[in-house]
N, C-alpha and C positions, 0 to 999 in steps of 0.2 A: 390072879390075873394081873399081868404086868402092864404098865402104861408106858410103853416105849415110843419114843418119837421117831417118826419116819425120817431117815437121813435125807431123802429127796426133798422133804418139806423144809428141812433146815437149810439145804443148799439154795432152794428157791427163795426163802426169806432173806438169805445173805445177799443174793443177787438183787433182790428188790431194794434192800438197804443201800447197796452200792450204786444202783441206778438213781435212787433218790438223792444220794450224796452228790452225784454229778449234776443233776438238775438244780440242786440248791446252790452249787458253786457258780452256776451261770445265771440263775433267775432269783437268787436270794434265799436265805434260810428262813423257814417258817416254824412256828411253834408246834409242839406236840400236845395238842389239846385233847381232853377227854371229858366224859360226863356232860353235865349241864352246860359247861362253858363251850364245848364243841358244838352242842346242839344250838346254843344261842348264836354263835357265829354262823352256823349253817343256815339257820332261819333268817338271819339278817341278809346273808348272801342271796338266798332264794327270793327274799323280798326285793332286794336290789335288782335281781334279774327280771322279776315280774314288772317292776316299775319301768325298766328300759324296754321291755317288750310292749308295754302299754304305750310308751312314748313313741315307739316305732310306727304306730297306727293312729295315734291321737295328735292333736295340735297343742303343743306346750310352748310357752314363751321361751325364747332363746336363753335369756338370763336365768330363768328358773331351771330349765333343763340342765344347763352347764353347772349352775351352782349346786343343785341337788346331787349331780354326778360327782363333783369334787368332794362334797360333804360325805357322801357314802363311801367313796374310795378312801378318803383320808381316815374316816372312822374305822373302816375295816383294816386298813394298813397297820394302825397302832395295836389292834387286837391280834393280828396274824403274824406280823414281823417283830421279833424281839429286838431289844436295843443292841445286843451283841450275841455272838455264837455261844457264849458261856451261859446265857440265860434263856434256855429253850423250854423251860417249864411253864408254869402257870402264868396267867396274865397278872401283872403287877397293878397295884392301885393307881400308880402314876400313869400307866399306859391308858387306863380307862379315863383318867382326868384329861390327858392330852387328846384322846379321841373325842371326848365330849366338847372340849374347848374348840378343837378344830371344826367340828360340825356347828358349834355355836357362832363362830365368826361368819359362816355362810348364812346361817339363819338370820343374823343381824343384817346382812346384806339384802336378804330377800323379803324382810318384813315390810319395807316400803321402798322397793328398788327403783321406782319411778323418780322419787325425790333423791334417792341415793346416787343414781348415775349422773344427775345434774350437778352434784357436788364434786365430781371427779377432778376438776381443776382447782377447787378450793375445799379440800377435805377438812373436816373439823377434827378435834382431838380424839374423839371416839373412833372416827373412821381410820385415823392414823394408827391408833392402838390395835384395832381389830385387824387391819391390813398387815401390820408388822408381825402380829402373832401368826396370822395365816401363812405368811411367807416363810417364817422360821419353822413352823410345823411341817410345811410341805418339804422344805429342805431336809429336815430330820427324817421324815417318812421316806424320802428318796434315798437317803443314806442307808436306812435300814433295808430297803428293798434291792438296791443296786450297788451299794458301796460308796466310797468317798469321792470318786472322780466326778460324777455328775453334779452333786451339790457344790463341790469345790469350784467347778467351772462357772456355775450359775452365780455363786457368791462373788467371784472375781469380776464378773461382768457388772453386777450390781454396784460393787465398790468402784469400778471404773466409771460408771455413769455419774457417781457422786464426786470423785476426786479429779475430774477432767481438768479444771483450771490450774491445778498444781502439777500436772504432768509435763514432761519435756516434749518438745516437738519431735516427731509428727503426731504423737498420741494425744496431744492436748485438745480440749474442746471446751465449750462454754460451761459444762457441768449442769447437773440437775439437783434440785433440792430434795430433801426427804419427802416433802409433800408431793412433789411431782412424781417421784419414783413410786411411792406407795399408791398414789392416786391412779397412776397408769397401770400398775400391776394388779391392783385389787378392785378398782372401781370402773374399769372399762372392759370391753370385749377384745382387747388387744394384748393384755398381759397374761395373767394366769388363766383367764377364761377365753383365751384366743383360739386360733385354728386347731392346734393339737387337741385341746379339750373338746372342741366341737366335733372333731373326727372320732375321738374316743367315746363320747357320749352317744353318738348316732350310729357308728359303723363298727368300731373295734369291739365294743361290748357285746354286740349281737353275734359276731363271729366267735368271741370267747365263749358265749353260751352254747353256740353251735358245736364248738370243739369239745366242751365238757359233756354235752349230750352224746357225742360220738364215742368219747372215751368210756363213759359209764354204761353204754348200751352194748358194748362189745363190738362196735364197728371196726376198731383197730385190729382185733383178732380176725375178723372177717377178711380184711385187706391182706393180712399175712397169709391166711389159709388159701385165699384165692390165688395169690402169687405162687404159692407152693404148687397148687394144682395146675396152673398155666404153664409152668416152666418144664414140667416133665422130669425125667431122670437122667439127662445127659451129664457128662462130666462138668460142664460149665453152668449147670442149672442152679447150683447153690448161689453163685455170685449174681446170676441174673435174677434169681428170686429176691435177693436182698435189694437189688436195684429197683425192681418193679414195686416191691413192698414199700420202699422208701418214698417212691413217687406217689403211691396211693395213700399212704399214711401221712406223709409230710404235707401234702396240699391242704387237707382239712385242718390239720393241727396248727400250721404256721410256725412251729417251733423246731429249729434244727436240733437242739439238745434233746428235747423230749422224744423226737422221732428216733434219734440215734440210740438212746439208752433203752427205749421201749422195744425197738427191733433187735438191738444187740443182745438182750437177755435171752431171746428166742433163737436168733439166727447164728450167734457165734459158735455154739456147739456144732451146728450143721456145717458151717464153714470149716471148722477144725477137722471134722470127719472127712470133708471133701479134699483136704490136703492143703488148705490155706495156712500159712504161718501167721503168728500173732500180728505182725506189722501189716501184712497185706489185708487180713480180715478187719483190723481196726481202721485202716485207711479206707477200705470199701464202705464200711458202715458209716464212718464220719462224712465221707464224700456224698453218700446217698442221703444222709440225714440233713446235711446243711443245705441241700437243694430245696428244703421246705421253705426257706426264706424267699425264694423266687417262684414258688409253685402256686398257681391259682387253686382255690379261690381266695385263700387268706393272704398269702404273700408277706406275712409279717405286718407290722404296723405301718411301714413306710408306704405301702400301696395306697392306703387311705389318705395319707398326707399328699401323695402325688395327685390323686384325684381332686382333692380340695384346692390345692395351691394352683394347679394348672387349669382348674375349672372344666374338667372333663368327667364323663361318667365313669363310675367304677367298672362297669362292664367293658368300657373301652380299655381301661388299664389291664383288665384280665386278658383281653384279646391280644394286646401288645406283649404281655408277659408269656403267652403260650409258646411263642417261637423260641426264645432263649431257654425256656424250661424244657421243651421237647429236645432241643439240641444238647442241652446239658446231660439229661438222663440217657439220651441215645448214645452219646459219646462214651459214657460209663459202661453202657450195655455192650457196645462194640469192643471196648477194652477188655472186658471180662471174657 
């Protein structure tokens, strides 16, 4: 009895790898973990999710919630994101050390944070050491997850805050000492633990959990099948199916890239059979997928920042986003 591999399975695996490649190019390369290491990371991520679900219904001090959130995300980042694309294998010992040190800087802050926050304007040497380490580790974790641009921009602004007195006009300013910079970034609720972390720890994490549940329960496949059924068998049905599926799948996911590649692996063969050339099919898939950034309920991370900065309810942001979202997808629908 021969053990021959089904060619269709090989093609499907190839498409999944290509889709994963596109997602990683946009959202960062992740490690290929297996065995007990994968289980350990999974259990930690589940524990992190349960903590934030508990925080959604319980009352937790602001400093504690934001600090624990940063510690968990930083710890997980060093386990999941490799230092470079050439090192996608197992977790190295120094990654574990950096993850523990990063979490330790937050634990140091939370041990006696009532006294800690009062020292923000006059930090001691240990405060400066822990704060500097945390800033560097966050920059490195950001580089691993998003590339060089974001940490480079942040570093330039930190340097600008320090070298102000030596800059030419009109960029000159009074300048800030290392104590002032680290104290503000690490020991107050206006630096690292400011509004973005507040939004991330209270809203974004919950919708991330929501999106993961939809993905692993097969809700994405339901949206695609539902769109196929709704559009019927007209000549333009293939394109309209892609548009509708992009709208239904993109809203809950909030990721334009993930929506495009998830839908593309299923819809592209259908578009090809319907007579679409490669450029038209790719353009339609990308245009439909990128609409996830403006589609309720997730709207990407920006929606939560809008709600927090403008001091309006998230429901109001969703209502305001409905009009441009409907017009965007309706215009694609009519073009098809």
